C-alpha positions in Angstrom: -20.0 -84.7 -0.6 -22.1 -86.8 -2.6 -25.8 -85.9 -2.9 -26.5 -88.6 -0.4 -24.6 -87.1 2.4 -21.7 -89.1 2.4 -17.8 -88.3 1.6 -16.8 -89.5 -1.8 -13.4 -91.1 -2.2 -11.5 -90.0 -5.1 -8.4 -92.2 -6.7 -5.9 -89.9 -8.0 -3.0 -91.2 -9.8 0.2 -89.0 -8.8 3.3 -88.9 -11.3 6.3 -87.7 -9.5 7.5 -84.3 -11.0 10.7 -84.3 -13.1 12.5 -82.5 -10.5 11.8 -85.2 -8.0 13.2 -87.7 -10.3 16.4 -86.1 -10.8 16.6 -85.6 -7.1 16.2 -89.1 -6.5 18.2 -90.5 -9.6 21.2 -87.9 -9.5 23.0 -89.4 -6.4 22.3 -93.0 -7.6 23.9 -92.4 -10.9 26.7 -90.2 -9.3 27.5 -93.2 -6.7 27.6 -95.9 -10.0 29.9 -93.5 -11.7 32.0 -93.2 -9.0 32.1 -96.9 -8.2 32.9 -97.6 -11.9 36.0 -95.2 -11.8 37.1 -96.7 -8.9 37.0 -100.3 -10.2 38.9 -99.3 -13.2 41.3 -97.7 -11.6 42.1 -100.8 -9.2 42.1 -102.9 -12.1 44.7 -100.8 -13.6 46.9 -100.6 -10.6 46.5 -104.3 -9.9 47.9 -105.1 -13.5 50.9 -102.6 -13.1 51.7 -104.1 -9.7 51.6 -107.5 -11.1 53.7 -106.4 -14.1 56.3 -104.7 -11.7 56.5 -107.7 -9.7 57.2 -109.9 -12.7 59.8 -107.4 -14.1 61.5 -107.6 -10.7 61.6 -111.5 -10.3 63.0 -111.4 -14.2 66.0 -109.2 -12.6 66.6 -111.7 -9.8 67.1 -114.2 -13.1 69.6 -111.8 -14.4 71.2 -111.7 -10.7 71.4 -115.5 -10.6 73.3 -115.7 -13.8 75.9 -113.1 -12.7 76.2 -114.8 -9.5 76.9 -117.8 -11.2 79.5 -116.8 -13.6 81.2 -114.9 -10.8 81.6 -117.9 -8.7 82.9 -119.7 -11.6 85.3 -117.2 -12.2 86.8 -117.6 -8.7 87.1 -121.7 -8.8 90.8 -122.4 -9.7 92.3 -125.4 -8.0 89.9 -125.4 -5.4 86.4 -124.0 -4.5 85.8 -120.7 -2.9 85.3 -120.3 0.6 81.9 -119.6 2.5 83.1 -115.7 3.2 83.8 -115.4 -0.5 80.9 -117.0 -1.9 78.8 -114.7 0.7 80.5 -111.4 -0.8 79.8 -112.6 -4.4 76.0 -113.0 -3.5 75.9 -109.5 -1.7 77.2 -107.8 -4.8 74.5 -109.4 -6.8 71.6 -108.2 -4.2 71.5 -111.9 -2.8 71.6 -113.4 0.7 73.4 -116.4 1.0 71.2 -119.1 2.4 73.3 -122.3 2.7 76.9 -123.4 1.6 77.8 -127.2 1.3 81.4 -127.8 0.1 82.4 -131.6 -0.5 85.4 -132.8 -2.5 84.2 -132.7 -5.6 81.6 -130.0 -5.6 80.2 -127.0 -4.0 76.4 -126.4 -3.5 75.0 -122.8 -2.4 71.6 -121.6 -2.1 71.3 -117.8 -2.8 68.1 -115.8 -2.0 68.2 -112.9 -4.7 66.1 -109.6 -4.0 64.8 -107.0 -6.7 62.7 -103.9 -5.7 59.6 -102.8 -7.3 56.7 -100.1 -6.9 53.6 -101.4 -5.5 51.0 -98.7 -6.2 47.5 -98.3 -4.3 44.8 -95.7 -4.1 46.6 -94.3 -0.9 50.1 -94.0 -2.7 53.2 -95.9 -4.1 55.0 -98.4 -1.8 58.5 -100.1 -2.3 58.2 -103.8 -2.2 60.7 -106.4 -2.4 60.4 -109.6 -4.8 62.7 -112.5 -3.9 63.3 -115.7 -5.4 65.8 -118.5 -4.2 68.4 -120.6 -6.6 70.2 -123.6 -5.6 73.7 -123.5 -7.7 76.0 -126.9 -8.0 79.4 -126.3 -9.2 81.1 -129.4 -10.1 84.3 -130.2 -12.3 83.2 -131.5 -15.8 85.2 -134.5 -17.7 88.3 -132.3 -18.7 88.5 -130.8 -15.1 87.0 -127.4 -15.9 84.3 -125.9 -13.4 80.9 -126.1 -14.7 77.4 -124.6 -13.0 74.2 -126.0 -12.5 71.3 -123.5 -11.4 67.8 -124.6 -10.3 65.0 -122.1 -9.5 63.3 -123.3 -6.1 59.9 -122.9 -5.0 60.6 -122.2 -1.6 63.9 -121.1 0.3 62.8 -123.0 3.1 63.0 -126.2 1.2 66.7 -125.8 0.6 67.6 -126.1 4.1 66.2 -129.5 4.5 69.2 -131.7 5.7 71.7 -128.4 5.5 72.4 -126.2 8.5 71.1 -122.5 7.9 74.1 -119.9 8.0 74.0 -116.7 10.1 
């Protein structure tokens, strides 16, 4: 009390104790550290998934080349039938999407599959990458068979104007 009978108000500046600061800051720092670790792990997993998918798509290129060579090897006087071509596609992890045969050419569309590991924080999943190719087999000027391969953006585009196979 003051000498006049009133209560004097004192303004005190309080500074939190170091223990209180640690108690408040420690959970925040732990949460930031955990979030940082999770972000780095997620980035690494995503990079690995992209790399694995690219490798799987590269395997479809190899499958397509092998398919083209094998069909060329079956061409003698006439082009192979639909079932023979389907068998070649299946041996190379492919699915025959379309088959169009005319007197001087054979055009097929094949979807090739390759498996890859897709990792996440919950585990490893096996996924499939696919890519479609159109193959045109014709006779060259000397009468020998030749092949032209075109990678397709979408398999559905290959079906325009053609009847899909079973």
